[in-house]
N, C-alpha and C positions, 0 to 999 in steps of 0.2 A: 345347215340345219337339213332335219331329213324331214322329208315328207306330213312325215307322222306329226313332227311337229308343230307344225303352221295349220292353223284356224282357219277354217270356210268362211271369215264373217265380213268379205265384202262381197261377196258375190261375181268375184273376177279372179281367175287366181295369178297374174301379174301382182293385182294391187294387194292378195293375199301376202304375197313373200315380201312385201314391202311396207307393209304399214302395221299399222297397231290399231285394233278396234276398239273402239270407246262406245258401247250402248246404252241407250239414256230409253227408261220408259216411259210409254207414254202411246199419243193415237194423234196422228196425224191432222184428224179434220174436230180436235176436240184440245183447244188452247190453255183450257185449264189443267192439263198434265204437266207443260211446261212452269212448273214452280219456280219463286227465289231459288227455294233450296236446290233444287236440280241445278239450275244454270251454276250456281254456288259453286257447289262440291261438284259438277263434272269438271269446272272452268278450273278450278285447284287441282285435281288433278291431271288434268291436260297441260298445267302450268308445269308440275313437276316435270312429269313425261320430256313434254320441250327444251326444259333445262338439260336434265338427265341425260339427255341422249343429241341434246345440240340442233334439237330443231327449230328453223325457224318461225316465227308463230305470224301464218297468214294464212290468206283464203285459199290461196293456191297447195297449199299441203294441211291446211284445217279443212276437209268439206263432208259433207253429209253424203248417206247411204246413197241419195239421189243425184249426186253427180259422180257417181264411178261408173265408168263407160260399159255397155252389156249387160246393164241391169234393170230389172223392171222395180229399184227397191223406190218411194213414192217420201221416206222420209229424210229428214227430220219435218219437212210438209209447210206451209205458208205461215204456220203461227210461230216456227220457230225465231227467234230474234239473234240473227245472224251478231249484228253491231252490238247489242250489248253483251253474248257471249264473249265478244274476241276481247272487249275491253277488258270483260272479268279476268279473260287470259292473261291478258299484257299487263293487265293493275299485280295478279297473284306473282307472275314470273319475275317483277321490279322487286318484289319481298320475301325472292327465295333464297 
């Protein structure tokens, strides 16, 4: 892959080269942004990607920007419900 074809989405070059970035709209300080529709549609997309590329569905591989080393990201923040999100992903992956 050429460098020009790699998105600078993670803020860490090593992660940029080996990851798929999904951007969810919202503000970390406002839980109202994290709607059922957002969890649902994002989980469907991620379940499809995980199945298509044989990516294990676990929190060591599905991470937030805040978990990327060497960055100053704070998202998705304290209001993001990781348990709900992961359960949705596992569910949708099971029916694909």
